[in-house]
C-alpha positions as CSV (number, residue, x, y, z in Angstrom):
1,M,-33.3,-61.9,39.6
2,V,-32.5,-63.9,42.7
3,L,-29.1,-64.8,41.1
4,V,-28.5,-61.1,40.4
5,G,-29.4,-60.2,44.0
6,C,-27.1,-62.9,45.3
7,L,-24.1,-61.8,43.2
8,F,-24.7,-58.1,44.2
9,R,-24.8,-59.0,47.9
10,L,-21.8,-61.3,47.5
11,L,-19.8,-58.3,46.2
12,G,-21.0,-56.0,48.9
13,G,-20.6,-58.6,51.7
14,G,-17.1,-59.7,50.6
15,F,-15.5,-56.3,50.2
16,H,-17.5,-54.1,52.6
17,F,-19.7,-55.8,55.2
18,Y,-17.1,-58.5,56.1
19,G,-14.1,-57.1,54.2
20,F,-13.8,-53.7,56.0
21,T,-12.9,-55.4,59.3
22,V,-9.5,-56.3,57.8
23,F,-8.7,-52.6,57.5
24,V,-9.4,-51.8,61.2
25,L,-6.0,-52.6,62.8
26,P,-3.9,-51.2,59.9
27,L,-5.9,-47.9,60.0
28,E,-5.5,-47.7,63.7
29,K,-1.7,-48.1,63.4
30,D,-1.3,-45.8,60.4
31,L,-3.6,-43.0,61.5
32,G,-2.9,-43.2,65.2
33,I,-6.5,-43.7,66.3
34,N,-8.0,-45.8,69.1
35,R,-10.6,-48.6,69.0
36,A,-13.5,-46.3,70.0
37,A,-12.7,-44.0,67.1
38,T,-12.8,-46.8,64.5
39,G,-16.0,-48.1,66.0
40,L,-17.5,-44.6,65.6
41,V,-16.7,-44.6,61.9
42,F,-18.8,-47.8,61.4
43,G,-21.4,-46.6,63.8
44,L,-21.9,-43.3,62.0
45,A,-22.3,-45.1,58.7
46,R,-25.1,-47.2,60.2
47,A,-26.7,-44.0,61.5
48,E,-26.5,-42.5,58.0
49,G,-28.2,-45.6,56.7
50,A,-31.0,-45.1,59.3
51,I,-31.6,-41.5,58.3
52,E,-31.6,-42.4,54.6
53,G,-33.9,-45.4,55.1
54,P,-37.3,-43.8,54.6
55,L,-36.1,-41.8,51.5
56,A,-34.4,-44.9,50.1
57,G,-37.6,-46.9,50.5
58,Y,-39.6,-44.2,48.8
59,L,-37.2,-44.0,45.9
60,I,-37.0,-47.7,45.4
61,D,-40.8,-48.1,45.3
62,R,-41.0,-45.1,43.0
63,L,-38.1,-45.7,40.6
64,G,-37.4,-49.4,41.0
65,P,-34.2,-51.0,42.2
66,R,-32.0,-50.6,39.1
67,P,-31.1,-46.9,39.3
68,I,-30.5,-47.1,43.1
69,M,-28.2,-50.1,42.6
70,M,-26.2,-48.3,39.9
71,A,-25.7,-45.3,42.1
72,A,-24.6,-47.5,45.0
73,V,-22.0,-49.2,42.9
74,L,-20.7,-45.8,41.7
75,F,-20.4,-44.2,45.1
76,T,-19.0,-47.3,46.8
77,G,-16.4,-48.0,44.2
78,V,-15.2,-44.5,43.8
79,G,-15.2,-44.0,47.6
80,Y,-13.0,-47.0,48.2
81,I,-10.5,-45.7,45.6
82,L,-10.5,-42.2,47.3
83,L,-9.6,-43.8,50.6
84,Y,-6.2,-44.5,49.1
85,W,-5.3,-40.9,49.8
86,V,-6.6,-40.7,53.4
87,Q,-4.0,-39.1,55.8
88,S,-6.1,-38.3,58.8
89,Y,-9.1,-39.5,60.9
90,W,-11.2,-36.6,59.6
91,M,-10.4,-37.5,56.0
92,L,-11.5,-41.1,56.7
93,L,-14.8,-39.9,58.2
94,V,-15.5,-37.6,55.3
95,I,-14.9,-40.1,52.5
96,Y,-16.3,-43.1,54.3
97,L,-19.5,-41.3,55.3
98,G,-19.8,-38.9,52.4
99,V,-19.0,-41.3,49.6
100,V,-18.6,-45.0,50.4
101,S,-21.6,-45.3,52.7
102,L,-23.9,-42.8,51.1
103,A,-25.8,-45.2,48.9
104,F,-24.4,-48.6,50.0
105,G,-27.3,-49.5,52.3
106,A,-30.0,-48.6,49.8
107,G,-28.3,-50.3,46.9
108,F,-26.6,-53.4,48.4
109,M,-28.9,-54.1,51.3
110,H,-32.4,-52.9,50.5
111,C,-32.7,-53.4,46.7
112,P,-31.8,-57.1,46.5
113,M,-34.4,-57.9,49.2
114,V,-36.9,-55.8,47.4
115,L,-36.2,-57.9,44.3
116,A,-36.8,-61.2,46.2
117,N,-40.0,-59.8,47.7
118,S,-41.3,-58.6,44.3
119,W,-40.7,-61.8,42.5
120,F,-41.9,-64.3,45.1
121,I,-44.8,-64.8,47.5
122,R,-45.1,-68.5,48.3
123,Y,-41.4,-69.0,48.3
124,R,-40.6,-65.6,49.7
125,A,-38.5,-66.8,52.7
126,R,-36.4,-69.1,50.6
127,A,-35.8,-66.5,48.0
128,M,-34.8,-64.0,50.6
129,A,-32.6,-66.5,52.4
130,L,-30.7,-67.1,49.1
131,V,-30.1,-63.4,48.6
132,S,-29.2,-62.8,52.3
133,C,-26.7,-65.7,52.6
134,A,-24.8,-64.3,49.6
135,I,-23.3,-61.7,52.0
136,G,-21.7,-64.5,54.0
137,V,-20.5,-66.3,50.8
138,G,-18.9,-63.1,49.7
139,G,-17.2,-62.8,53.0
140,A,-15.9,-66.4,52.7
141,L,-14.7,-66.0,49.1
142,L,-13.6,-62.4,48.9
143,A,-12.7,-61.2,52.5
144,P,-9.7,-63.6,52.8
145,I,-8.4,-62.4,49.4
146,L,-8.8,-58.8,50.6
147,A,-7.0,-59.7,53.8
148,Y,-4.1,-61.2,51.8
149,V,-3.8,-58.0,49.6
150,V,-3.9,-55.8,52.7
151,H,-1.3,-57.9,54.6
152,Y,1.2,-58.1,51.7
153,Y,0.6,-54.9,49.7
154,G,-0.8,-52.5,52.4
155,W,-4.2,-51.2,53.2
156,R,-4.1,-48.4,50.7
157,L,-3.7,-50.7,47.7
158,G,-6.4,-52.9,49.4
159,M,-8.8,-50.0,49.2
160,V,-8.1,-49.5,45.5
161,F,-8.5,-53.2,44.9
162,A,-11.9,-53.3,46.5
163,G,-13.1,-50.1,44.8
164,T,-12.1,-51.3,41.3
165,A,-13.9,-54.6,41.9
166,F,-17.0,-52.8,42.9
167,L,-17.0,-50.8,39.6
168,L,-16.0,-53.5,37.2
169,L,-18.4,-56.2,38.6
170,G,-21.2,-54.2,40.1
171,M,-22.3,-52.1,37.1
172,P,-23.0,-55.0,34.8
173,L,-25.0,-56.7,37.5
174,A,-27.1,-53.7,38.2
175,A,-27.8,-53.2,34.5
176,V,-29.8,-56.5,34.2
177,V,-32.1,-55.9,37.1
178,R,-35.9,-55.9,36.3
179,R,-38.4,-54.4,38.7
180,S,-41.1,-57.1,38.9
181,P,-42.4,-60.2,37.1
182,E,-45.4,-58.2,35.9
183,D,-43.2,-55.8,34.0
184,M,-42.1,-58.8,31.9
185,G,-45.5,-60.4,31.5
186,L,-44.7,-63.0,34.2
187,S,-46.1,-63.8,37.6
188,P,-44.6,-64.2,41.1
189,D,-43.1,-67.6,42.1
190,G,-42.6,-68.6,38.4
191,D,-46.3,-69.1,37.8
192,I,-47.2,-69.1,34.1
193,P,-49.8,-66.5,33.1
194,S,-52.8,-67.8,31.3
195,R,-54.1,-64.5,30.2
196,E,-53.2,-60.8,30.4
197,A,-55.1,-58.1,32.1
198,P,-54.0,-54.9,30.3
199,A,-56.0,-52.5,32.3
200,S,-54.3,-53.4,35.6
201,G,-51.0,-54.5,34.2
202,R,-51.3,-57.8,36.2
203,S,-51.7,-61.3,34.9
204,V,-53.9,-64.1,36.0
205,T,-52.3,-67.5,36.4
206,D,-53.6,-71.0,35.8
207,R,-53.1,-71.9,39.4
208,A,-54.7,-70.1,42.3
209,A,-52.6,-67.1,43.2
210,P,-51.2,-67.0,46.7
211,S,-52.7,-64.3,49.0
212,D,-50.7,-61.1,49.0
213,T,-51.7,-58.4,51.4
214,E,-51.0,-54.7,50.6
215,V,-50.7,-52.5,53.7
216,G,-49.5,-48.9,53.4
217,I,-46.8,-47.4,55.6
218,W,-49.2,-45.4,57.8
219,D,-51.3,-48.5,58.5
220,A,-48.0,-50.3,59.3
221,F,-47.1,-47.6,61.9
222,R,-50.4,-48.1,63.6
223,G,-49.9,-51.8,64.2
224,S,-47.9,-53.5,67.0
225,P,-46.1,-56.0,64.8
226,F,-44.2,-53.1,63.1
227,W,-42.8,-52.0,66.5
228,L,-42.1,-55.5,67.8
229,L,-40.1,-56.2,64.7
230,V,-38.3,-52.8,65.0
231,F,-37.0,-53.4,68.5
232,A,-36.2,-57.0,68.1
233,T,-34.2,-56.1,65.0
234,L,-32.6,-53.2,66.7
235,F,-31.1,-55.5,69.4
236,R,-30.1,-58.0,66.8
237,V,-28.3,-55.4,64.6
238,L,-26.6,-53.9,67.6
239,G,-25.0,-57.2,68.5
240,L,-24.2,-58.3,65.0
241,S,-22.6,-55.0,63.9
242,T,-20.5,-55.0,67.0
243,V,-19.2,-58.5,66.5
244,I,-18.6,-58.2,62.7
245,Q,-16.9,-54.8,62.9
246,A,-14.7,-55.9,65.8
247,F,-14.3,-59.5,64.6
248,V,-10.5,-59.3,64.0
249,P,-9.8,-57.3,67.2
250,I,-12.0,-59.6,69.3
251,L,-10.1,-62.7,68.1
252,V,-6.7,-60.9,68.6
253,W,-7.9,-60.1,72.2
254,K,-8.6,-63.9,72.6
255,G,-5.0,-64.7,71.6
256,V,-5.4,-65.5,67.9
257,A,-2.6,-64.2,65.6
258,E,-3.8,-61.3,63.4
259,L,-3.1,-63.0,60.1
260,S,-4.8,-66.2,61.3
261,T,-8.0,-64.4,62.0
262,R,-8.7,-64.4,58.2
263,W,-9.5,-68.2,58.4
264,F,-12.0,-67.6,61.2
265,L,-13.5,-64.7,59.3
266,G,-13.8,-66.8,56.1
267,A,-15.3,-69.8,58.0
268,F,-17.8,-67.5,59.8
269,A,-18.9,-66.0,56.5
270,A,-19.1,-69.4,54.8
271,L,-21.3,-70.8,57.5
272,S,-24.0,-68.3,56.6
273,L,-24.8,-70.3,53.4
274,P,-26.0,-73.5,55.1
275,T,-27.7,-71.7,58.0
276,H,-29.5,-69.3,55.7
277,L,-30.7,-72.2,53.5
278,I,-31.8,-74.3,56.4
279,V,-33.6,-71.5,58.3
280,G,-35.1,-70.1,55.1
281,S,-36.6,-73.4,54.2
282,L,-38.0,-73.9,57.6
283,A,-39.5,-70.4,57.6
284,D,-41.7,-71.2,54.7
285,R,-43.1,-74.2,56.6
286,F,-43.2,-73.2,60.3
287,N,-44.0,-70.3,62.5
288,K,-41.5,-67.6,61.6
289,A,-41.6,-65.7,64.9
290,R,-40.8,-68.8,67.0
291,L,-38.1,-69.9,64.6
292,M,-36.4,-66.4,65.0
293,A,-36.7,-66.6,68.7
294,V,-34.9,-70.0,68.8
295,C,-32.2,-68.7,66.5
296,M,-31.5,-65.7,68.8
297,L,-31.2,-67.9,71.9
298,V,-28.8,-70.3,70.1
299,A,-26.7,-67.3,69.0
300,A,-26.6,-66.0,72.6
301,S,-25.2,-69.3,73.7
302,G,-22.5,-69.0,71.0
303,L,-21.5,-65.5,72.3
304,L,-21.1,-67.0,75.8
305,L,-18.7,-69.6,74.3
306,L,-16.7,-66.8,72.6
307,T,-16.6,-64.7,75.8
308,Y,-15.2,-67.4,78.0
309,A,-13.2,-69.2,75.2
310,Q,-10.1,-70.9,76.6
311,N,-8.7,-72.1,73.3
312,T,-9.5,-72.0,69.5
313,L,-11.8,-75.0,69.7
314,W,-14.3,-72.8,71.6
315,I,-14.0,-70.2,68.9
316,W,-14.7,-72.7,66.2
317,L,-17.8,-73.8,68.2
318,F,-18.9,-70.2,68.5
319,L,-18.9,-69.7,64.7
320,P,-21.9,-71.9,63.6
321,L,-24.0,-70.9,66.6
322,F,-23.6,-67.2,66.1
323,S,-24.1,-67.5,62.3
324,L,-27.8,-68.0,63.0
325,V,-28.1,-64.3,63.8
326,E,-27.6,-63.5,60.1
327,A,-30.0,-66.3,59.1
328,V,-32.8,-64.4,61.0
329,F,-32.5,-61.4,58.6
330,P,-34.3,-63.0,55.6
331,V,-37.0,-64.5,57.8
332,T,-37.6,-61.0,59.3
333,W,-38.1,-59.6,55.8
334,A,-40.2,-62.5,54.7
335,M,-42.5,-61.8,57.6
336,V,-42.6,-58.1,56.6
337,G,-43.6,-59.2,53.1
338,D,-46.3,-61.5,54.5
339,L,-47.6,-58.7,56.7
340,Y,-47.5,-55.8,54.4
341,G,-47.2,-57.1,50.8
342,R,-45.1,-56.1,47.8
343,R,-46.3,-52.6,46.7
344,H,-45.1,-50.8,49.8
345,F,-42.4,-53.2,50.9
346,A,-39.4,-50.9,50.3
347,K,-41.0,-48.0,52.2
348,V,-41.9,-50.3,55.2
349,R,-38.4,-51.7,55.2
350,G,-36.8,-48.3,54.9
351,N,-38.8,-46.8,57.7
352,M,-38.0,-49.8,59.9
353,G,-34.3,-49.1,59.1
354,F,-34.7,-45.6,60.4
355,F,-35.2,-47.0,63.9
356,Y,-33.2,-50.2,64.1
357,Q,-30.0,-49.2,62.3
358,W,-29.1,-46.9,65.2
359,G,-28.0,-50.1,66.9
360,G,-25.1,-50.1,64.4
361,L,-24.0,-46.7,65.7
362,F,-24.1,-47.3,69.4
363,G,-23.0,-51.0,69.5
364,P,-19.5,-50.7,67.9
365,A,-18.7,-47.3,69.4
366,L,-19.7,-48.4,72.9
367,A,-17.8,-51.7,72.6
368,G,-14.7,-49.8,71.4
369,A,-15.0,-47.4,74.3
370,I,-15.4,-50.3,76.8
371,F,-12.3,-52.0,75.3
372,D,-10.2,-48.8,75.5
373,A,-11.2,-48.4,79.2
374,T,-10.9,-52.1,80.3
375,Q,-8.7,-53.7,77.6
376,S,-11.5,-56.4,77.4
377,Y,-14.5,-57.1,75.2
378,K,-16.1,-59.2,78.0
379,P,-18.6,-56.6,79.3
380,A,-19.7,-55.7,75.8
381,L,-20.2,-59.4,74.7
382,L,-22.2,-60.2,77.9
383,G,-24.4,-57.1,77.2
384,I,-25.2,-58.4,73.7
385,V,-26.1,-61.8,75.2
386,G,-28.7,-60.1,77.4
387,L,-30.1,-58.1,74.4
388,Y,-30.4,-61.2,72.4
389,V,-32.5,-62.9,75.1
390,V,-34.8,-59.8,75.1
391,S,-35.0,-60.0,71.3
392,A,-36.1,-63.6,71.4
393,G,-38.9,-62.6,73.7
394,L,-40.1,-59.9,71.3
395,Y,-40.1,-62.3,68.4
396,L,-42.3,-64.7,70.5
397,C,-44.9,-61.9,70.8
398,L,-45.3,-61.9,67.0
399,S,-47.9,-64.6,66.8
400,K,-50.8,-65.2,64.4
401,P,-53.3,-62.8,66.2
402,W,-51.0,-59.9,65.2
403,L,-51.3,-60.9,61.6
404,A,-55.0,-61.0,61.9
405,R,-54.9,-57.5,63.4
406,V,-52.8,-56.1,60.5
407,N,-55.2,-57.7,58.0
408,A,-58.1,-56.1,59.8
409,V,-56.4,-52.7,59.5
410,Q,-56.0,-53.2,55.8
411,A,-59.6,-54.3,55.3
412,N,-60.9,-51.1,57.1
413,S,-58.5,-48.8,55.2
């Protein structure tokens, strides 16, 4: 299941999360739109994901991940193929928001993490790190290929290429998904069941089962950890969405040739593999909140290097430092799993998304507007640095007493 989740996210990361940035400049030239307008497209897609988050979480917990993943593949693949016929900015908005992005967040972002949380408890952070880093691996392997197709064959054929890949590769992957180990007579973390418990549908293992809390969504709302995670993630998503979606334009602003940006994009995506694995392994052994705070401060220092970069060496140094931002994602969801358990994980995650994904709307749109007004990304990048420092402080507030409070809420429910 972890392998399936990895391959699913590899596909989504390569052709959509990282891949769509290669379409930004060609779309601007062909449709005659400015940087703020393209930023708004991506931002509205994030807002759409935020609005859908609670419903997506409910449906995933109710129906299981497989039907949601199949729907996501269908909408995303067909949507990319439809983009071939885009002739105006409004057509781009309608197809990108009404088809491509309609189920992408639920299927490609939420469901693989739900799988990792359902199949693991003790090794939750490592499992989630593997699934999460696949986005970057997809960016490293597939985004440069997509950039090549767009450069030599045009962005329209690039859209068809991406859409066809989604349909041909995504459907078989979604078809093999299984909801939980209990559904197959197994136990989390690969434990071997010693006897079955038919009445409950759960199995008892030879080894002592790791503790797994179960906290409902309304109890989660009443606790401070939920809101600390929401705002810390909001600032993190705002900065990451802005940098990823404007990655190619930012490097062009720094003097890098447009075609050469694909090597930086591929390297940045590839770095997510080692950083995810290292940070995920550390998260199962050390304090997750402090680890996330350190990662955010390191990423902020990397953004400073990019902002004041004098040559490409500075940009190469920026890449590994900023890649830690993505490595924080699986640690966040592992902490959510530790705090709230498996049964309501998708609902908790979806409702968190309703709040934090708005950062993906305002960040890219605001950065694009700032660039249009000043012809510089410097004010936007420095603003993100400040937000990342605040985010680190919020993570530091998530200490063990908060976990005890959530457990107390559960015990009194």
